[in-house]
N, C-alpha and C positions, 0 to 999 in steps of 0.2 A: 596583494595585500594579505597580511596574516590575520585571520579571523579567530584565532584561538582564545583571545581575551574575551570573546563574546560568550564563552561556554563555561559550564560547571563541570569540573572533574577531569578535564582532558590533560591536566598536568599531574594527576595522581600517580603515586609510585605503586608498583606491584612487585611481589616477591617471586623470584625465579627459583627453579628447582635447585640451583647451586647455592642458594642462600642470599645472593645479591639482590638488590632492588634497583629497578629502572622505571622511568616514566612509561606507563603502559601505552600501547598503540591500539586504537580501536579501528579495525578494518572490518567491522561487522555492523555497519550502519543500516544495511538492508534488514536486519532483525530488529534493532532499536537504536535510537540515537541519544547522545548525551543532551541534556536540556540547555537551552539558551538561558543566560542569566536573567534576561528580561522576563522569561516565563516563570522562573522561580520567584523573582521579585514580585510579580503580579499576585502570586499565591500569598507571599509573606504580607503584602499590603492589606489583603482582604481577610486574613485570619481573624482579626479583631471584629470583622463585620459579618462573619459567617452566620447564616440563618437558613431556615427551610425555604424551599422554592415553592411559591404558588399556593400554599395551603394554610398559612398562618398569618396572624396579624402581628405587627411590630415593625419598628424602623429597620432593624437588620434584615428581617424577612423581605420587606419591601425593596430594600437596596439590592439584595441578591436576586430577587425575582426580576426586577427591572433590568439589571445588568445581564443576567442569564438570557433573557429573551431578546435584548437589543443586540447581542453578539450574533444572532442569526443573520442580521443584516450585514454585519462585518464579513461573515463567512461568504454570503452571496456576493458581496462586492469583490472579495479576493478572487473569486472565480468569474468575475465580469458579468454578474447577474444582478438584478435589483429586486427589491421586495414586492414591487407591483407587478412583477412578471409571473411566469407560469410555474416557477420553482419555489420550494420551501426547504427548510433545513430541519432535519431530525437528528438530535444528538444520540450517539451510540458510544460504546467504549472502545470499539475497534472496527476495522474494515470487515473482519470476519463476522462480527455481530451484524453489521450493516447489510452484508450480502445474505446472511441467513434471514434477516428481517424482510428483505426484498423478495427472496425466493418464497417465503411464507405468504406474504400478502398479495403478490402479483399473480401467482399462478392460480387459476380457477380449477381446482381439482388437479389430477395428474395427467390430464390429456393435452394441456397446452404444450406446444413444442418450443424447445430452446436450443439454440446453437451456441456451442462453447468452443474455444480454441484449445489446441493441444498444449499450449504454453502456460495454461492457467495454474495459479496457486490453488491448493486444495480448497481454500475458502471460496473460490469462484468456480468450483467444480462440484464438490460433494453436495452442497445445498440444492443445486438445480437437479442433480441426479436423484436426490432423496425426495424431491417434491414433484417430479415429473417422470412419467414413463416414456417420454418422447424427447430424447436428447441426441443430437448429432454433433459431429466435431469438424472444426476447421483445421486443416492440416498445416504443418510447418514444413519448410524446405530443408535441404540437407545441412544448411547453416543454422537452422533453428528459427529462421524468420517466418512470420505469419504470411501465408499465401492469401493475400487480400482478394484477388480475383475469384478465388473459390467461394468466398462468402456470397457473392452475387449468384454464382452458379447454384449454390445450395438453396438460396432463397427462391430463385426461379424454379428450381426443380420441385420444391415443395408447394409452389403455387399459392402463397399467402397463408399457409398453415403455421409458419414460424411466428410466434408472438414476441420473442425476446432473443437478442444476441448479447451474450455476456463475454466481455473481452477485457484484458488487462491493458492499462495505458502504458506500462513499462514492465518488462519481465524481471522477476526477482532472481532469475538464474543467469540470463545473458545480458540483461540491461537493455534489450531492444525496445525502442519507443515505437508504439503503434500509432498510425495516423487515425485517431479516433473520429475526426471530423469527416474524413473520407469514408470511413466505415459507417458513420451515422447517416450520411447521404444515401449509401447503398441500402441500409436497413429501412429508412423511411420511404424509399422508392417502392418497397415491397410490403409496407404496412407493419413492419416490425419496430419495436422499441430497442434502443441500445442501453446496456447496463455496463458501466465502466468501473473496474477495480483500480482505484487511483492510489493504492497504498505506496507504491514505489516511485511515483512521479512527483508528488506534491512538493517535496523538499528540493527538487532538482530542475524542474522545468516549469515555466509559467503555463497555467492551464486556463483556457478561455472556454467555459462551458457553453457560451452562447454561439460561438463560431461566427463566421462571416455572413451567414444567412440562416433562416429558420430550419432549412433542411439539414444544416450542420450541427444544430443544437443537440447537446447530450441530454438524454432523458433522465438517467439516473447515474449518480457518481458517488462513490463512497471511499473514505480514506481513514487512516489511523494517525492521530497527531503524534504518537510516540515515535513514529518514523520521520517526523518533521520537527524534531528538537523541542517537544513539549512532554513533560512527565504526566503522571496521574491518569493514564488510560482514557484520554479523550479521543473523540472521532466524530464523524458526521456522515449522514446520507443527505445528499442534495438531490431532490427528485421532484417530479411533476406533482403539483398540488392536486390535479384531477384524480390521481391514483392514491396519493397518500392521505387525502382528506376523506376518502369514501370507504376504504378497506378496513376490515376489522384488524386490531393490532396483533403484532407478534407476541409481545409480552402483555399480560393482562393482570390488572390489579389497581392499587391506589394510584391516584394522580392521572389515570387514563379515563376515568368514568365521571359522568355528570350525575347520574343517579343509578342506584342499584335497588332492584325490587326482589321479591321472593324468588322469582324464577327467570329473571332477565335483567339486563342492564342497558343503560343508554350511554354510549361513548361520548367523550368530549370531542370537540373539533381537533383536527391535527394542527400543529405537530404534537400537541399535548397527548392525544390519544395513543401516540406511538412511543411515549416516554414514561411508561409505568414505573412506579417505585420512586425511591429517593434519588434525585438527580445528582450527577457528578459535577458540582459547581466548580471545583478547583480544576478539574479536567478541562472544562469549557473555557475558563478564563486564561489558563496557561496556553491552551490551543490558540486562542485569539491573539495573545501576546506574541507567540512564536510566528504565526502567519504574518502579522503586521511587521515583525522584524525582518522576515524574509523579503517582503515587498520593499521595505526601506533599503535593504542591502542592494536589491535589484537582481533579477534573474539573469540579466546579461553578465553580471559579475560572477554569479554562482556557476553558470554554464561554462564560462571561460576558465575559471579556476579548476573545476572538476574535470573538464575535458583535457586540460594540459596534464594533469596528474594521471588520468586514465591512460592517455596515449603514451606517456612516459613509461608507465608500468608495462603496458602491453608490448611496446617496442623492446624493452630490455628483457622481459620474461621470454619473449620469442627467441632470444639469442642464448638462452640457457638450455643446453642439450637435453637434460633430463626432465624438463618441464613440458607438459602437453596442455595447450590452451584450447578452449572450446568456444564455438561461435566465430563470427567473422572478425579476424584480427587485422584485416587490411582496410576495409571500409567501416570505420567506427563512428561515423557522424551520427548514426541513429542509435547509439548506445549511451546510456547513462553510465556512471562509474561503477559498474559491476563486472568483475572478471572471475571466471571459473577455470580451474586448472587441476591437474594431477601431477604427481612426481613419479616417474617410472621406477618400478620396483618397490613402491611403498603404498600402503593403504591410505585412503583420504583421511581417516581418523588419526592415523599415525602422524601425518603431516600437520594436521590441525593442532594436535596435542603438543607436538614438538615446538611449533611456532609459539604457543602460549607459554610452555614451561621453560624453554630455553631462551626466548627473546622477549617475552611479554607482549606478543602480538596476538590480538583477538581476531579470529576469523570464524567462519562457519564451515562445517564439513557435513557431508551427507547428500541428501536429495532435496533439501530446502523446502519441504512441503509442496514440491512440484514433481512428484515421482514419475508420472508418465512422460513429462517433458525431459527430465534428466536421463531417463533410460533410453529415450530416443537419441539424445545427443551423444550418449555413450555407445550407441549402436547395439543396444541390448533388447530390442523389441521382440526377439524370438524366445527370450527366457520364459519359462512357465510362470504363470501368475504368482504362484506360491513357492518359487524356488527357495530352497533352504538358505542359500548364501546370498540372496538378493540384497540383504542389508549391507553386505560388504561392498556393494557397488555404489559409488558416489563420487563427489568432487570436493574440492576446497574452494570456498568463495571469498573473494575480497570485495567489499562494498564500501565505497568512498563517501565521505561527507565534506562539507565546506571547510571544516577546520583541519582536515588532514594535510600533511605537508610532504614536500619532496624528500626531506630528511627522513621521514618515516618510511617512505617508499624505498629509499636506499637501504635502510636497515632490513627491510623484507628481502630485497634483491640480494643483498650480501649473504643472508642466511640460506636462501634457496640454492645458491651456488655451492653450498657446502653439503647439501643433502645427496 
């Protein structure tokens, strides 16, 4: 099925360097996605009813406040949780903000120990390193896959000292999908909580945070809605009430306090205490609309469409002599539609720029905010940390969305054969 009619902007014309115009191709969905029409329509419908959340009287304010808060239950339901359970929803503008929030509120001083994988985006790496002096790493194998057995070995080695294990649900570089429920069971066996960066998974795979049993339940999960076909910087942290209701907030200010005295303050109950400032109402309602549309389409349809296109591209790119692919290109079942490559004799930035200016194809080039992982995949781990030409080392990334087509893939393949 062709899903392009569901989206805004995917038929827009772009101007090439030779002056011609063509319909642009967006193969950069791992960075951000075009919005679904339903998400834009949700914003348009509520523009005439926009009012302050939670702090003012008036019919518009009441409408927005009720809707803003009720959507928390929709978010929980999308991830197979319910409002009477152990989890709550805190709205954020992005997964990056969500992970910074969690690193700030969960760690008690800098002595709590955290395990992080080598495949993490900087958003799930730097906040933990900045807030803890005790960080250790879960290694990846020569294909870039997470070595899950080493998680248990590390937890056993540290004898209960590890408080949190921070892991991505899907890599933004190779697209590998990690078995977060298997990892959760291992973490819980040793008294650690699991924190999942869900930025790259939500638009591509169904995520059941409850799992099949309590041991598989995910403790904390965060994602960005702009990677799931919603505009306006929405996102959420889904986390244990036990922690989010008791900790002091990351952001401090209006809307988070019950009372402020001369030298102290009393915080509101969560989730409000974690959402200081003026809330992003349109980000929340567009996120809700996009997630409901994804569920309506059905993840079995989404997976089938994206897998077909991913495997078609990998198969054909593998036959182009001057193209080098990274990650496992034979067993691709555990990969979402993310493909990284280089062209022999050309810098990654040269290829990315040529694709855009000559063909109107948007990709991403560089190290994708996952520098340690990319340098390992490139076999460059022996480079000095501040090597002068380190920025020249990178890849080109194709990241697929539901609306991408085989015709778009063919346009890319045609051009790669000319480079």
